[in-house]
C-alpha positions in Angstrom: 27.1 -4.1 -14.9 25.7 -1.7 -12.3 27.3 -3.3 -9.3 30.8 -3.7 -8.0 30.1 -6.5 -5.5 29.8 -10.2 -6.2 28.3 -11.5 -3.0 26.3 -10.6 0.1 26.8 -11.5 3.8 23.7 -12.7 5.7 23.7 -11.7 9.4 20.8 -14.0 10.4 19.3 -12.9 13.7 21.8 -10.2 14.9 20.4 -10.2 18.4 20.7 -14.0 18.8 24.3 -14.6 17.8 24.9 -16.7 20.9 21.9 -19.0 20.1 22.9 -20.3 16.7 22.8 -24.0 17.7 19.3 -23.5 19.3 18.1 -21.8 16.2 19.5 -24.6 14.0 17.7 -27.3 16.0 14.4 -25.3 16.1 14.3 -24.6 12.4 15.5 -28.1 11.5 12.7 -29.6 13.5 10.2 -27.2 11.9 11.5 -28.0 8.4 11.3 -31.8 9.0 7.7 -31.4 10.3 6.8 -29.4 7.1 8.3 -32.0 4.8 6.7 -35.0 6.7 3.3 -33.4 7.0 3.0 -32.2 3.4 4.5 -35.3 1.9 1.9 -37.3 3.9 -1.0 -35.3 2.5 0.5 -35.5 -1.0 0.9 -39.3 -0.7 -2.6 -39.9 0.6 -4.2 -37.7 -2.1 -2.2 -39.5 -4.8 -2.9 -43.1 -3.8 -6.5 -42.8 -2.6 -8.9 -43.1 -5.6 -11.7 -41.6 -3.6 -9.7 -38.4 -3.2 -9.2 -37.9 -7.0 -11.5 -35.0 -7.1 -10.9 -31.2 -7.8 -10.8 -30.3 -4.1 -8.1 -32.8 -3.3 -6.2 -32.0 -6.5 -5.9 -28.4 -5.3 -5.0 -29.6 -1.8 -2.2 -31.7 -3.3 -1.0 -28.7 -5.2 -1.0 -26.7 -2.0 1.1 -29.4 -0.3 3.7 -29.3 -3.2 3.8 -25.5 -2.8 4.2 -25.8 1.0 7.2 -28.1 0.5 8.9 -25.9 -2.1 8.2 -22.5 -0.6 10.1 -22.9 2.7 12.8 -24.9 0.9 13.9 -21.7 -0.9 15.1 -20.1 2.4 15.4 -22.8 5.2 18.4 -24.9 3.9 20.5 -21.8 3.6 19.4 -20.6 7.0 20.3 -24.0 8.5 23.8 -23.7 7.0 24.1 -20.2 8.4 23.1 -21.3 11.9 25.2 -24.6 12.0 28.3 -23.7 10.0 28.3 -20.0 9.9 28.0 -20.2 6.1 26.6 -16.7 5.7 27.9 -15.9 2.2 25.5 -15.8 -0.8 26.4 -14.8 -4.3 24.9 -11.6 -5.9 22.8 -13.6 -8.4 22.1 -16.3 -5.9 20.6 -13.7 -3.6 18.3 -12.3 -6.2 17.4 -15.8 -7.3 16.4 -16.7 -3.7 14.4 -13.5 -3.5 12.6 -14.1 -6.8 11.6 -17.6 -6.0 10.5 -16.7 -2.5 8.2 -13.9 -3.8 7.0 -16.0 -6.7 6.0 -19.0 -4.6 4.4 -16.7 -2.0 2.3 -15.1 -4.8 1.5 -18.5 -6.2 0.1 -19.6 -2.8 -2.0 -16.5 -2.6 -3.6 -17.3 -6.0 -4.0 -21.0 -5.3 -5.9 -20.3 -2.1 -8.2 -18.0 -4.0 -8.8 -20.8 -6.6 -9.5 -23.2 -3.8 -12.1 -20.8 -2.5 -13.7 -20.5 -6.0 -13.8 -24.3 -6.1 -15.7 -24.5 -2.8 -18.0 -21.7 -4.1 -18.9 -23.8 -7.2 -19.2 -27.0 -5.3 -21.7 -25.6 -2.7 -23.6 -23.0 -4.7 -23.9 -25.0 -7.9 -23.6 -28.7 -6.8 -25.4 -30.1 -9.9 -23.4 -28.2 -12.4 -20.1 -28.5 -10.5 -18.9 -31.8 -12.1 -19.4 -30.5 -15.6 -17.7 -27.1 -14.8 -14.7 -28.3 -12.7 -13.4 -30.9 -15.1 -9.8 -32.3 -15.1 -8.9 -29.9 -17.9 -10.3 -26.9 -16.1 -8.4 -27.9 -12.9 -5.1 -28.2 -14.9 -5.8 -24.9 -16.6 -6.4 -23.1 -13.3 -3.2 -24.6 -11.7 -1.2 -23.6 -14.8 -2.5 -20.0 -14.6 -1.8 -19.9 -10.8 1.8 -20.9 -11.3 2.3 -18.7 -14.4 0.9 -15.6 -12.8 2.7 -16.3 -9.6 6.0 -16.4 -11.3 5.4 -13.4 -13.5 4.2 -11.1 -10.7 7.5 -10.4 -9.0 9.7 -10.2 -12.2 9.6 -6.5 -12.7 10.2 -5.6 -9.0 13.1 -8.0 -8.7 14.7 -7.0 -12.0 14.5 -3.3 -11.2 16.1 -4.0 -7.8 18.8 -6.0 -9.3 19.6 -3.3 -11.8 20.2 -0.7 -9.1 23.9 0.1 -8.3 25.5 -1.8 -5.4 28.9 -0.4 -4.4 29.0 -0.1 -0.6 27.9 -2.4 2.2 27.5 -6.2 1.5 25.8 -7.0 4.8 22.2 -8.0 4.7 20.6 -7.7 8.2 18.4 -10.7 7.6 18.6 -14.4 7.4 17.7 -14.6 3.7 17.6 -12.2 0.8 14.6 -10.1 1.8 13.5 -7.3 -0.6 13.7 -4.3 1.8 16.9 -5.5 3.3 18.7 -5.7 0.0 17.1 -2.4 -1.3 18.7 -0.3 1.5 22.2 -1.5 0.3 21.7 0.1 -3.1 23.9 3.1 -3.8 21.1 5.6 -4.5 20.0 8.6 -2.5 16.3 7.7 -2.2 15.1 4.1 -1.9 11.7 5.1 -0.6 10.1 5.4 -4.0 11.3 2.0 -5.1 10.2 0.4 -1.9 6.8 2.0 -2.0 6.2 0.7 -5.5 7.2 -2.9 -4.4 5.0 -2.5 -1.2 1.9 -1.5 -3.3 2.5 -4.5 -5.6 2.8 -6.8 -2.6 -0.3 -5.5 -0.9 -2.3 -5.9 -4.2 -1.0 -9.5 -4.5 -2.3 -10.2 -1.0 -5.5 -8.2 -0.9 -7.0 -8.8 -4.3 -7.0 -12.7 -4.0 -8.1 -12.3 -0.4 -11.1 -10.1 -1.4 -12.0 -12.7 -4.1 -12.0 -15.5 -1.4 -14.1 -13.3 0.9 -16.7 -12.7 -1.8 -16.7 -16.5 -2.6 -17.3 -17.4 1.1 -20.1 -14.8 1.5 -21.9 -16.5 -1.3 -21.1 -19.9 0.3 -22.5 -18.9 3.6 -25.7 -17.4 2.0 -26.2 -20.7 0.2 -25.6 -22.8 3.3 -28.0 -20.9 5.4 -30.5 -21.0 2.6 -30.3 -24.8 2.8 -32.9 -26.2 5.2 -31.2 -29.6 5.5 -29.1 -29.7 8.7 -26.9 -32.5 7.2 -26.2 -30.4 4.2 -25.1 -27.5 6.4 -22.8 -29.7 8.5 -21.2 -31.2 5.4 -20.7 -27.9 3.7 -19.2 -26.3 6.8 -16.9 -29.3 7.2 -15.5 -29.0 3.7 -15.0 -25.2 3.9 -13.7 -24.8 7.5 -10.2 -26.1 6.8 -9.7 -24.0 3.8 -11.1 -20.9 5.5 -8.7 -21.3 8.5 -5.8 -21.7 6.1 -6.8 -18.6 4.1 -7.2 -16.4 7.1 -3.9 -17.6 8.6 -2.0 -17.0 5.3 -3.4 -13.6 4.4 -3.5 -12.1 8.0 0.1 -13.1 8.7 1.2 -11.9 5.3 -0.5 -8.5 5.8 1.0 -8.2 9.3 4.5 -8.8 7.9 4.3 -6.0 5.3 2.7 -3.7 7.8 5.5 -4.4 10.4 8.1 -3.7 7.7 6.6 -0.3 7.2 6.5 0.6 10.9 9.7 2.4 11.8 10.0 1.7 15.5 10.1 -2.1 15.4 13.3 -4.0 16.2 15.1 -5.7 13.3 15.0 -9.1 15.1 11.3 -8.8 15.5 10.9 -8.0 11.7 13.0 -11.0 10.8 11.1 -13.4 13.2 7.7 -12.2 11.8 8.9 -12.7 8.2 10.3 -16.2 8.9 7.2 -17.1 10.8 5.1 -16.1 7.8 7.3 -18.3 5.6 7.1 -21.4 7.7 3.8 -21.2 9.7 1.4 -22.0 6.9 3.4 -24.9 5.4 3.7 -26.2 9.0 0.0 -26.0 10.1 -1.8 -26.7 6.8 -1.3 -30.5 7.0 -2.6 -30.3 10.6 -5.6 -28.2 9.7 -6.6 -30.4 6.8 -6.0 -33.6 8.7 -7.9 -32.6 11.8 -10.9 -31.1 9.9 -11.2 -33.4 6.9 -13.0 -36.7 7.5 -12.0 -38.2 4.1 -8.3 -37.7 4.8 -8.6 -39.0 8.3 -10.3 -42.1 7.0 -7.6 -42.5 4.3 -4.8 -42.2 6.9 -6.6 -44.7 9.2 -6.8 -47.2 6.2 -3.1 -46.6 5.5 -2.2 -47.3 9.1 -4.2 -50.5 9.1 -2.5 -51.7 5.9 0.9 -51.0 7.4 -0.1 -52.6 10.7 -1.2 -55.8 8.9 2.0 -55.9 6.9 4.3 -55.8 9.9 2.2 -57.7 12.4 
């Protein structure tokens, strides 16, 4: 083995050591909202036969991802804030890091697939049902998850193979790649970090550019359609996804840029990173519920059924 330590110590928010109870309540509330919102979307998409279409299949997949993604880091953070349980094993740390990066990559890819789905639905409406079949949807989801989980393997394994023999203290509230890297007993960590940084930006920017190209085509098609109703419906189906995409990619890019900026406080870096991890899973159900007429109708029908049952 290349390391002489068996565990790491997570500091959480070093500048907010006297606000642990407040942090616990805030993040517990956010976590519960994430679970309730995404489980509601998943439940509605599953039980409503009218929503058994490719677009809602991908939306359901996004809800699953938005439940699992923050679950990788939030329970441990809550234990840290409430009970001071700040010890994480060596391999547990790298497992947390790997799943966090893998699920983040998977969401990047899934959002690009959802953009491609909207592109096909609007630009090729007659051929869409024959192209986006159930088998194709399953294949795309399989590829998204496979590629998402393969992408960070090399970076995490290389980091894990570095020698660790000094400090065990991670100045973060979860096992973040740069925060663990600086603990390695090597003279120059900059090269390793730059390689990981380039990979991260490629994972974010390549799918984002794919989505941008898809939506340029979508906008061209919409404005080429002379029917006003067609335009309104097309904008309605795309607006939610577009807001979600912009939010995810912009916050992701800002986090990695902030990490590279040297004069930013550590607490600010941590807050930005945690916000990136929880913001999208938190707001995605709100975005899709507010903007999507079909889901709003399905929720209204469900409320009526529950009202009739208990009245």
